[in-house]
N, C-alpha and C positions, 0 to 999 in steps of 0.2 A: 659489673661490680664500680662506682664507684673510686676513683684516685685523682690529687693532684700533678697534673704530669708540666713538663716547661719546657717550654718553649721560647723563640727569640724574643716572643710582644712577653716577658713573665708567666707567672701561672694559670693555667686555666681548672675547673674539674670537669672531670669526664665523669657525667652521670646516663645510666639510658633514662628514657621519656617516662616511666616510674616511677625512681627513685628522684629524679627529679619533680617528679611534683609530689610524690609523699615528701622531700625536703621543704619546699613554698608551702605545702599545705600547713607543715604542724607548727612550723615559723611566723605564717600569716595568726594561725589559734593562736598561740604562745604570748606574739606582740598584741594582741584586738586583747589577751586578757591584763598583759600591763596599763591597756588604754584603759580598761575602765577599773581597775586600782589606780586611775591616776596618774600610773607611774608615765615615762619616757622612756618607750623601748629601746635596748639598744642587744644587739651583737656583740660580742664577743669569743674572740678566736684566739685560735696561734697565730704570730706575723708571719707565717706563712700564708698561708690561706686566706689573709685578709681580701686582698683586692682579691682575688677570682672569687671568694664567696659574694663582697659587693655589686662584681659582674654578672653572677649569680640570678642573683635576687633586683638587682635596678628597677628590671620592670614590672615587678607582680607588686614589687615592695622598693617601692621608691620611697616613703615614710622612714625605712628601717633605717638605725647605722649601724656600721658595721664598725669593728671597734678589737687595736688587738690586748691584749692582755697589759704588754707594754706602755699602749696610748695613755693607760687612765692612772691619775695622779695616788701618792698613793695615801694623799690623807681624801680620797674618795671611797665614801660607804658606797660599798656595790648590794644589790639586795637582788639574789637569782632570784628569779619567778618561771623558767621553767627550764627547758631542756630538750633541745632538738635531735632522734637518732636517725643513721640513713638503715634503714633498713634494704638490705640485696634484694634479693631474689631467693638465693641462695639460704637467708634466715629465713625468707615466707614458707619452703617449703617446706621450712625444718617442721 
């Protein structure tokens, strides 16, 4: 099961290979959907997981910006195009 683990170098998202692949594939699909609509995809997250998320996706999805909710200016209109959900092995087995 995926988890945010804190190390001396900061947070790290720990996923097994299947979970990691699932998250990357879902993000790729949602980002492509946004680009087809002429939008610049941005992944919004909570502040504690922003940098670990960036590190998780930077090689496969280098074009996808990751921002924390508090980094978005209050005057900016955010349009939600999609969402990603972590499916654990327990979820798949159920």
